[in-house]
N, C-alpha and C positions, 0 to 999 in steps of 0.2 A: 411828648414832651408838653403837651399842651395840658394835658392834665396836671403835671406837676407844675408847670406855671400859676396854675390855674387856683391849684392848694397851697402854695408858696405865697401868691397873692392876697388869697384868703385870708392865710395867718398874718400876715402883714396888715391889712384893715386892721382885725383884729386888734392886734395890739397896740394898734397907736390911739386904737379907742372908740372907731366907731361902734356904737355901739343902740343899743333899746331905751326906751322912752323909761325903762325902769331902772336905771343906774347899771345895768349888768350887760357889757361888751355884745356885740352879737360875734358869734363865732361861725364859721363856713357854713353857707349855704348845705341845705338837703346835697343838692348836684353835687357839691363840694368834696361832703363826707363821703359819698356814694367813692367818687374817684380816688381820693386819698386811701393808700394805704395805710394799715394797721399802726406800724413804724413815724408814717407821717401823724395822723392823730395825735398818736400819745409825746412825738416832738412838740404839736401844737399844743398839746394841752399844759406840755413840761414851760414853754415858753410864757404861756399865759398865767399862769401859778406865779413864775419867778419877775414879771412885768408887774401881776396884781395878786400878791399873797393874801391868803386869808384872813382878814381882821380877827385875830381871839380875842375874848372876854380876859380883861383882868381876872386875878387869880380872885380878887373881890367882887368882881361881877358876875363872875360864876358863880359865886356862893349864891349872890342874890340871885340869879337867877334859878340856881336850883334849888331855894329856899321856896320863891314863888310857883314852881313845878312840884315841891312837895303840898304845899298849902291846896293847891288846884285839886290833887289828887286825894288830900285829907277832908278837903270840905265840900268835892264837888260830887257830883253823881256820872260815872262811868255808863257811856254813851255806846261805844266802840274802843275794841283795842285789838293789839297785833303785836307779835314778834317781828322786827325787823330781821331780811336774809340778805345774803349776795347776791348780786344779780351779777354784776361785771366786776364791782369791788365791795373789800369787809365793810360791811355795817352790822353793827349789830345791837341789842339794843330794843326795849319795849317801847311801842306809842299807845296812846289814848287820844280820844275826843272826850272831852268831860264838859259835861253843863256844869257853870261855874257862875253863882247868881246869875244875871240876866242875861250873862254871853257865853259863846262854846268855844273851848280852848284847845288845842291840840299839847300834850305833855307828852316829851320826848325824857325817857330816863335817864338816873343817873349812872349807868352803864354802856350809856350811849357812846359806839367809837362808830366813825368813819375814814376810810383811807382819806390823802386828802385830792382836793378834786378842784378844779378853775369852779369858780360862781356854784358853789352847791347850794340848791334849794329844796325845802321841805315844801311839796306840793299833796294834795290830796286828791285824787283819782276817780273818775266813775266806772275805772277797770280794775276786776279784780287784781289782776296782773298787767298789767301797760307793757308793751313790747316793743313798742319803738316810738320815734319822735312825734309822729300823726298821732298815738294816742295821748302823748303824753302834753302837745299843744293844740288837743283838743280843747274849745271854748267852755267844756264842763269842768277841764281838770282845774282846778283853784291853785294858784303857786304862791303860797303862803308869805314866802320871804328868804332868804339869804339865810345859811343855819347860823347860829349864834356863836358857836366853837363845834369843834370837829371830836369832843370830847365831854361827854358830863351834860347833866340834866338843862334841857331848854323848853320854853313856853313860850306862844304862837294863839295870836286871837284868830277865831275865823270871823271870817264876813257874817252877819245877818243876814242875808239872802241866802247862804249857803243851804242846799238840802239834804240832809246830812241823811238823809234814808239813799240819795243817791252815790254816797261816798261810798265804796269799796274797800281801797286801799292808802297808804302814807307813804310816797316816793321820794328817795333823797336822788338828787337829779342835775347833772351837769348843763345848765342848761345852754352856754356857747359851745357846747360838744354835741348836745344832746345825747346825753351817757348818762342810762339808770342805772346808779349804784348799789343800789337797796331796795328791798319792796318792804312792807307790812302787812298785810294781806288781813282786814278785819271780821273777825270770826261774825257769821249773822244769828 
């Protein structure tokens, strides 16, 4: 009974907006997630998505984002490349790290698709295939930001201080619920 109350209380706090400094609501703690059944986790994710639906780009914004992604691929130099694969949920498409002018960017292909989830972020990981929340919350894992769309091409700038030789994979990750949706392992 105590575990159920703890899980319910954690989901309640999350839904009323007690969150992280990055604008993403804080989800259940690791201990609460371990105590929750799979059904409770799915219910919590569903409630969060209902309360805070994924912001989607307009068709015009999607086209502009895809145009910028194509431009980066055309004009830049591909440093790393991978295909996303399902980890917990369906994620398809390719991902590239590109040197474009004076900056590095991550380009997600136009055939990208992911199932809906609460606050999905794109992260660059020092692990070939991160397995858990501890690896995703490692200080060497770089969270680039919320996905801009669940379907289609998009571009993310990589902070200048990131050492690309340490990046092993790109990850679609639900930050509040610490769920790895999909992974793209870069080919060495």
